[in-house]
N, C-alpha and C positions, 0 to 999 in steps of 0.2 A: 504493499500500499503506500504509494508515494504521491505528495502532492507539494506543489511549489506555487507561491503567489507573492505579488508585490507587498513588501512589508509597510511601506508608507500608507497603502490603501487600508491596511488593516489598523495602522495606529489611528488613522482619522476616523474609522468607524467606532473604535473604542472610545477616542478622546472626546467625540461628539455626542457621546451618549447613546448611540444606536444599539450597542450591545447591551443587553440587559444585566443587571445586578441582583436579580430576584432569584433566589435559591430555589423556591419552589417549581420554577419553570426552568430548570437547569439546562435543558436543550436550548435555551436562547442567550445562555451567558458565553456564546462563542459566536464565531463567523462562519456561516455555511458556505463552502465552496462548491459550486455546481457548475458542471461542464455545460458550455453551450451547446445547443442543439445542431445548428447549422452553420456556425461560424468558428472560427479559432478562439481558444481561451475559455475563461471562465467567469462566472458572476460570483463576487464576493458579497453576501447579503447578511444583514444584521437588523435585528429588531427588538424593541423592548415593549411590543404589542401596540404602543401609542403612535409610533413611527417607524419606518423603514428606510435604511440606507443601502444603497447599492452601488457597487463599483463594478465596471467591467473591465477586466484585466486581459488583454488580448494575448498575452505571453504566459498566463497562468497555465498550469497543467494538473490534471489529477486522474487517477485511475479508480478513484472511489467517489464518484460523484454523489453531492450531498453530505460529504464529510464535514463535521463541525469542529473547529479549531478553536481551543481557548488560549489566550495569551496571557502570561503571568504579569504581575505588576512590575516586576523587574525587567521583563523583556519590553514592556511599554516604555519604562523610563530610558531604556537603552535606546529606543527607537526615537527619541526626541530629535528635532532638528538640530544639527551641528554636532551629534555625537559621533558621526562618521563622514568621511569624505566620499566614501563609496555608497552607491546604492544598494540596498538589502532585499534579501528575499526571505520569506518564511519558508521552511523546508520541513516536511513532515514525511518521516520514514518509518512506517508502523506505528508505533506508539510514541515514537521519539519526536519532538518538535525542537527545531533550532532556528537560530536567525544567523544568516551568512552574508558577509559581505560579496559583491559580484564585480564583474566586469562586463562591459557590453560586447556583444557579438556582432558578427558581420551584417546581420539582419536588424540590429537595434534591440535584440532581445537581450534581457539580462541572464548572465550565465552564473551559476554558483561558483564562488571563490575568485581569488585573483588569478592573473594568467599564469602564476607560479604554483599555487596551492590554494586549497580552500581554506578560508579563514573563519572559523566558527566565532561568533561573537558571543553567543548565549547558548549554552549547550542545556540549559532548563528553561527553555522558553515559554513552555506552556503544556498542553494536553490535548488529547482527541477526546471529545465528548461522545459517549455512547447514548446516542438518542436520534429521534427524527425531527428535523426541521419542518415548520409548517409550510404549506405551499404558498409562497410569497407572491407567485404570479397572479393569484386569483384576485388579489386586492388592487393590481394595477388597473386603473380605469382605461378603458378603450379610448383610442384617438378620435376624436369627434371631426366631424366635417369642418376644415379649417375656415369656410365661410360662415359657419354657425357659431363656432366657439368664441368666448369671450377673449379678449386682447389679453395676452400673457403681460406681465409687468417684471421688471428687473429692480433688485434692490441691492444696495451695499449690505452684505450680510452682518458686518460690525453694527451698522445703524439699526438694522432690525433687530438685532440682539438686545440693543439698548432698551428696547420696549419691555423687555422680559423682567419687569420689577417685582420685587418681593417686599410684602408688607412687613413691618418691623415684628409685628404679633405672631407672625408665622401663618400658617395655612396653606392649602394646596387646592388644586383643581383651578386655578385662575386661567383665563383665557384673554385673547385680544381679539378685537374686532376690527377688520380692516376693509374700508369702504373707499370705493374710487368712483367719483362722479362722472368722469368722462375719460375718453382715450387720451393717454399720455398726461393726465392732470395728476396732482400729488394725491396721495392717499391720507384718508383720515383715520386715526387709530385710537380706540378706547380699550380701557383695561378693566376687566371685571373687578379685580381687587381695589380698583381706586376710582369710585364713581365720579369724582370730581376732577378727573384727569382727562385731557384730549391731548391728542398730538397729531403731528403733520410730518409725513416722510416723503421727500422727492424722489421719484423713480430714477433710475439710470437710463440714459440714452443708449439703446443697443441697436445692432443690426441683424439680428438673427432673425431668420425666416420662420423657424419652426420651434415648437416647445417640447417635442418628443425625439430624444436622441436615437439616432439610426441603430444603435447597438442593442436597443430594446426590441427591434423587429424580429428578434430571434424567439420571442415568447410566443406560445401558441395563441394567446389571446390577440396580440397584435397581428399574426398572420391571419387569423379568422376575420378580423375587422378589415384588413387590407383587401380580403377576397370577397367581400360584400359588395 
């Protein structure tokens, strides 16, 4: 059983909170590596039930599609930006999970080890979770007719995160309401925890034509929608 995927993608899925920390749903405390159906590479998927994060890693490989890989705190610390000059890969061999430095191959793919020898950065990087990951494809909404969908809006993620305010007295279950009055206009934001708060966020000006990345066309739902 061998699986290899981009360590930076794995770091972001953990750091951003997509990987669950709830012990009762132990099978969600790792990243599911699922082989793509009709294109090279794998999907790296994590969810805490409330949200899903998906990376498409075109160079990832696995002979056990659906494997769930948990990374240790020490491994995540080692993966922080600036800890290595080389790009890194998570490598799973049986039950052994390691993080190794890489060098770039002729086709741009990352190859384990330096040109001289493999350099293992963390020999106890994590573990393989024995469980089944939920079918994340079922919750991806189908692509609607571009002429009928609402305009997509682009935001600076740091500015958007600023509206995630926590009251001093604690509490959970808060939410934000985002309202846009017209195409290209600023959005009006309210926060459920602060009834006397109102904010405005300016959208970014972008030039993207679509909102659905092409690498998600590999999913059965996307293919079914395209065939209609």
